[in-house]
GUBA-42630 format. One record per residue (C-alpha): residue in three letters; y, x, z. Coordinates in steps of 0.25 Angstrom, whole numbers, plus 5000, padded with zeros to 4 digits. Layout:
! GUBA-42630
Ala,Y,X,Z
...
! end
This chain:
! GUBA-42630
Unk,5050,5075,5172
Unk,5051,5076,5157
Unk,5038,5084,5157
Unk,5031,5073,5165
Unk,5036,5062,5155
Unk,5030,5070,5143
Unk,5017,5073,5151
Unk,5016,5058,5154
Unk,5019,5054,5139
Unk,5008,5064,5134
Unk,4998,5059,5144
Unk,5001,5045,5140
Unk,5000,5048,5125
Unk,4987,5055,5127
Unk,4981,5043,5134
Unk,4985,5033,5123
Unk,4979,5042,5113
Unk,4966,5044,5120
Unk,4965,5029,5122
Unk,4968,5027,5108
Unk,4956,5036,5104
Unk,4947,5029,5114
Unk,4951,5015,5109
Unk,4949,5019,5094
Unk,4934,5022,5098
Unk,4934,5008,5105
Unk,4940,5002,5092
Unk,4929,5008,5084
Unk,4918,5002,5093
Unk,4924,4988,5093
Unk,4928,4988,5078
Unk,4943,4985,5082
Unk,4954,4993,5075
Unk,4959,5005,5084
Unk,4973,5001,5081
Unk,4972,4989,5089
Unk,4968,4997,5101
Unk,4979,5008,5098
Unk,4990,4997,5097
Unk,4985,4990,5110
Unk,4985,5003,5117
Unk,4999,5006,5113
Unk,5003,4992,5118
Unk,4996,4994,5131
Unk,5004,5007,5133
Unk,5017,5000,5129
Unk,5028,4994,5138
Unk,5020,4981,5139
Unk,5007,4987,5143
Unk,5002,4995,5155
Unk,5007,5008,5148
Unk,5022,5004,5149
Unk,5026,5013,5138
Unk,5039,5007,5132
Unk,5041,5010,5118
Unk,5049,5002,5108
Unk,5054,5013,5098
Unk,5050,5007,5085
Unk,5056,5018,5077
Unk,5047,5028,5083
Unk,5035,5019,5082
Unk,5038,5018,5067
Unk,5040,5033,5065
Unk,5027,5035,5071
Unk,5020,5024,5064
Unk,5025,5029,5050
Unk,5021,5043,5053
Unk,5007,5039,5058
Unk,5005,5030,5045
Unk,5008,5042,5036
Unk,4997,5050,5042
Unk,4987,5038,5043
Unk,4990,5035,5028
Unk,4989,5050,5024
Unk,4975,5051,5031
Unk,4971,5038,5024
Unk,4974,5044,5011
Unk,4967,5057,5014
Unk,4954,5048,5018
Unk,4955,5040,5005
Unk,4945,5043,4994
Unk,4952,5042,4981
Unk,4938,5040,4974
Unk,4936,5027,4982
Unk,4950,5022,4982
Unk,4953,5024,4967
Unk,4944,5012,4962
Unk,4952,5002,4972
Unk,4966,5009,4969
Unk,4972,4997,4962
Unk,4967,4986,4971
Unk,4971,4995,4983
Unk,4985,4997,4978
Unk,4987,4982,4975
Unk,4982,4978,4989
Unk,4991,4989,4995
Unk,5004,4984,4988
Unk,5002,4970,4983
Unk,4993,4966,4994
Unk,5003,4971,5004
Unk,5014,4963,4998
Unk,5006,4950,4997
Unk,5002,4951,5011
Unk,5017,4953,5015
Unk,5021,4941,5006
Unk,5010,4932,5012
Unk,5013,4935,5027
Unk,5028,4934,5024
Unk,5026,4920,5018
Unk,5017,4916,5030
Unk,5027,4921,5040
Unk,5039,4915,5033
Unk,5032,4901,5031
Unk,5025,4900,5044
Unk,5031,4908,5054
Unk,5046,4907,5051
Unk,5049,4921,5046
Unk,5059,4923,5035
Unk,5053,4926,5021
Unk,5057,4941,5022
Unk,5053,4942,5037
Unk,5040,4937,5034
Unk,5038,4946,5022
Unk,5042,4958,5031
Unk,5031,4954,5041
Unk,5021,4953,5030
Unk,5025,4966,5024
Unk,5023,4973,5038
Unk,5009,4968,5040
Unk,5005,4969,5026
Unk,4997,4983,5026
Unk,4984,4985,5032
Unk,4978,4996,5041
Unk,4967,5004,5034
Unk,4964,5013,5046
Unk,4961,5000,5055
Unk,4953,4994,5044
Unk,4943,5006,5042
Unk,4942,5010,5057
Unk,4938,4996,5060
Unk,4928,4995,5049
Unk,4922,5009,5053
Unk,4921,5004,5067
Unk,4914,4991,5063
Unk,4904,4999,5054
Unk,4909,4993,5041
Unk,4908,5002,5028
Unk,4916,4994,5017
Unk,4912,4996,5003
Unk,4919,5008,4997
Unk,4928,5000,4987
Unk,4933,4991,4998
Unk,4935,5002,5008
Unk,4943,5010,4997
Unk,4952,4998,4994
Unk,4955,4995,5009
Unk,4958,5010,5011
Unk,4967,5011,5000
Unk,4975,4998,5002
Unk,4977,5001,5017
Unk,4981,5015,5014
Unk,4992,5011,5004
Unk,4997,4998,5008
Unk,5006,5003,5019
Unk,5017,5007,5010
Unk,5018,4993,5004
Unk,5020,4987,5017
Unk,5030,4997,5022
Unk,5038,4995,5009
Unk,5038,4980,5011
Unk,5042,4981,5026
Unk,5053,4991,5023
Unk,5058,4983,5011
Unk,5058,4969,5018
Unk,5065,4975,5030
Unk,5076,4980,5022
Unk,5077,4966,5015
Unk,5078,4959,5028
Unk,5089,4969,5033
Unk,5096,4967,5019
Unk,5095,4982,5016
Unk,5087,4980,5003
Unk,5085,4970,4992
Unk,5072,4965,4986
Unk,5074,4973,4974
Unk,5075,4986,4982
Unk,5061,4984,4987
Unk,5054,4985,4974
Unk,5061,4999,4971
Unk,5058,5003,4985
Unk,5043,5000,4984
Unk,5041,5007,4971
Unk,5049,5019,4976
Unk,5041,5020,4989
Unk,5027,5018,4983
Unk,5030,5027,4971
Unk,5036,5038,4979
Unk,5025,5037,4989
Unk,5014,5038,4979
Unk,5020,5049,4971
Unk,5024,5058,4983
Unk,5011,5055,4990
Unk,5003,5061,4979
Unk,5012,5073,4978
Unk,5013,5075,4993
Unk,4997,5074,4993
Unk,4996,5085,4983
Unk,5006,5093,4992
Unk,4998,5091,5005
Unk,4985,5095,4998
Unk,4992,5108,4992
Unk,4998,5111,5006
Unk,4985,5109,5013
Unk,4978,5118,5004
Unk,4988,5129,5004
Unk,4994,5129,5018
Unk,4983,5123,5027
Unk,4974,5134,5029
Unk,4980,5146,5036
Unk,4982,5138,5049
Unk,4973,5125,5049
Unk,4982,5118,5059
Unk,4994,5120,5051
Unk,4987,5115,5039
Unk,4984,5102,5046
Unk,4999,5101,5051
Unk,5003,5104,5037
Unk,4996,5091,5032
Unk,5001,5083,5043
Unk,5016,5087,5040
Unk,5014,5085,5025
Unk,5010,5070,5028
Unk,5023,5068,5035
Unk,5030,5075,5024
Unk,5024,5066,5014
Unk,5027,5054,5021
Unk,5042,5059,5024
Unk,5045,5064,5011
Unk,5041,5052,5003
Unk,5048,5042,5013
Unk,5061,5050,5012
Unk,5060,5050,4997
Unk,5059,5034,4998
Unk,5044,5033,4995
Unk,5033,5028,5004
Unk,5028,5039,5013
Unk,5016,5031,5017
Unk,5011,5030,5002
Unk,5014,5045,5001
Unk,5006,5049,5013
Unk,4994,5040,5009
Unk,4994,5045,4994
Unk,4996,5060,4999
Unk,4984,5058,5008
Unk,4976,5052,4997
Unk,4979,5064,4988
Unk,4976,5074,4998
Unk,4963,5067,5001
Unk,4958,5068,4987
Unk,4961,5082,4984
Unk,4952,5094,4988
Unk,4957,5102,5000
Unk,4952,5113,5008
Unk,4949,5108,5022
Unk,4951,5094,5018
Unk,4942,5088,5029
Unk,4951,5095,5039
Unk,4964,5088,5033
Unk,4957,5074,5033
Unk,4952,5075,5048
Unk,4966,5080,5052
Unk,4973,5068,5046
Unk,4963,5058,5050
Unk,4966,5063,5065
Unk,4981,5062,5062
Unk,4979,5048,5057
Unk,4972,5044,5069
Unk,4983,5050,5078
Unk,4994,5043,5071
Unk,4986,5030,5071
Unk,4984,5030,5086
Unk,4999,5034,5089
Unk,5004,5024,5079
Unk,4997,5012,5085
Unk,5000,5017,5099
Unk,5015,5018,5096
Unk,5015,5004,5089
Unk,5008,4998,5101
Unk,5018,5004,5110
Unk,5029,4998,5102
Unk,5025,4984,5103
Unk,5027,4976,5115
Unk,5015,4967,5118
Unk,5023,4957,5126
Unk,5030,4953,5113
Unk,5018,4950,5105
Unk,5014,4936,5110
Unk,5027,4930,5105
Unk,5023,4934,5091
Unk,5008,4932,5092
Unk,5008,4918,5086
Unk,5015,4922,5073
Unk,5008,4935,5073
Unk,4994,4929,5074
Unk,4998,4919,5062
Unk,5003,4930,5054
Unk,4991,4939,5057
Unk,4981,4928,5053
Unk,4989,4925,5040
Unk,4989,4940,5037
Unk,4974,4942,5039
Unk,4969,4929,5033
Unk,4979,4925,5022
Unk,4989,4936,5018
Unk,4980,4949,5018
Unk,4967,4942,5011
Unk,4976,4935,5001
Unk,4983,4947,4997
Unk,4970,4955,4996
Unk,4964,4944,4987
Unk,4976,4944,4978
Unk,4976,4959,4977
Unk,4961,4961,4974
Unk,4959,4949,4965
Unk,4962,4957,4952
Unk,4952,4968,4956
Unk,4940,4959,4958
Unk,4936,4963,4972
Unk,4925,4954,4979
Unk,4930,4942,4988
Unk,4923,4949,4999
Unk,4931,4962,4997
Unk,4944,4954,4996
Unk,4941,4947,5009
Unk,4939,4960,5016
Unk,4951,4966,5010
Unk,4959,4954,5015
Unk,4953,4955,5029
Unk,4955,4970,5030
Unk,4969,4969,5033
Unk,4971,4975,5047
Unk,4985,4978,5050
Unk,4988,4991,5057
Unk,5000,5000,5061
Unk,5007,4999,5048
Unk,5013,4984,5051
Unk,5017,4988,5065
Unk,5024,5001,5060
Unk,5031,4992,5048
Unk,5035,4982,5059
Unk,5044,4993,5065
Unk,5052,4994,5052
Unk,5060,4980,5053
Unk,5060,4983,5068
Unk,5068,4996,5066
Unk,5077,4990,5055
Unk,5082,4980,5065
Unk,5077,4968,5058
Unk,5078,4955,5066
Unk,5065,4950,5072
Unk,5059,4964,5069
Unk,5053,4965,5084
Unk,5046,4952,5082
Unk,5041,4956,5069
Unk,5035,4969,5075
Unk,5028,4961,5086
Unk,5023,4952,5075
Unk,5017,4963,5067
Unk,5011,4970,5079
Unk,5004,4957,5083
Unk,4999,4955,5068
Unk,4993,4969,5068
Unk,4986,4967,5081
Unk,4981,4953,5077
Unk,4976,4958,5064
Unk,4969,4970,5070
Unk,4962,4962,5081
Unk,4957,4951,5072
Unk,4953,4959,5059
Unk,4949,4972,5064
Unk,4936,4968,5071
Unk,4932,4959,5060
Unk,4933,4969,5048
Unk,4919,4973,5049
Unk,4913,4959,5050
Unk,4921,4954,5038
Unk,4917,4966,5029
Unk,4902,4964,5033
Unk,4903,4949,5031
Unk,4909,4951,5017
Unk,4898,4962,5013
Unk,4908,4973,5011
Unk,4901,4984,5018
Unk,4896,4996,5011
Unk,4881,4996,5009
Unk,4874,5007,5018
Unk,4866,5017,5009
Unk,4851,5015,5010
Unk,4844,5026,5019
Unk,4838,5037,5010
Unk,4823,5036,5009
Unk,4814,5048,5007
Unk,4808,5049,4993
! end
């Protein structure tokens, strides 16, 4: 009997994964973010859908989400070209820190003024939805045949890669404040400690991963790849245990590894790209299973208002204020303001107040899930159109002519 249940589970899991791969191909053709299909597939497989799988373990979903994000961020760091990122380092860091905080403040103000949230509850909601999803943005742009100008692309890659730690810090800190477990002054020290340790340990651990790959990764090639997999988990875990930001650490570690000369580097890059895809699919499927679609209509009116405010006011205004000192063109600022797709991170962050037992956390989770769906469905298909209308595509090189 137990064997039959295990067989059924494995068969069901394989069907979901195969459907996810098929839907990712469909998303590329339609120019719609794959995460929307993955989430929808998880919802259909859940207890409210025809799949009938009952899943409400927020702790397990959060654990899987955190692990998945660690590998996704490491892969993002590996793929980042430092030579292209360096010229936009300062505006990217400002967007990823001050921009996230401004977005949270603006959404919090709107939620408390218009929708009846308390100021701290509104700010918590703003913090949860304040970070963007780089993978969703660039997969959509690729599927729509858009090649952004290098400087703009580098800025968006850097910001999206490093803005998650700030959103996590604000979410955890505000949850602690609402529960009375921390004071406002504690947040400043916690932020400095987390980001500082994350950056320093990320650099050290990135060097360590490079050394281990070159020294140990060649006698048994499969074990070498497994070693790199284990070291990503180690980098996140060690930094988090010491009180730092594990997400900042794995991104910086990936960035360090990606810039150094390695033997069989292409093999390492391909392996972690595959791992990132697996993690992305699993994360979205599990998060889709966690939500109960029948509970979304009750939060739809507030969710739609919040999503529209986030897309048309909070994100564009935060981007404009952050980029103003750096003299970016108004077209570039407009696109940065519009390229604010929300992805899995807000949904994972919404499990923190849920697991902490914060009053109203279940409603908050459903609200965040609706905002993510609304953002992806509305913004995703329009990214290519907006980029083209603003004239921000890279010019195609002229065909070479014989002399």
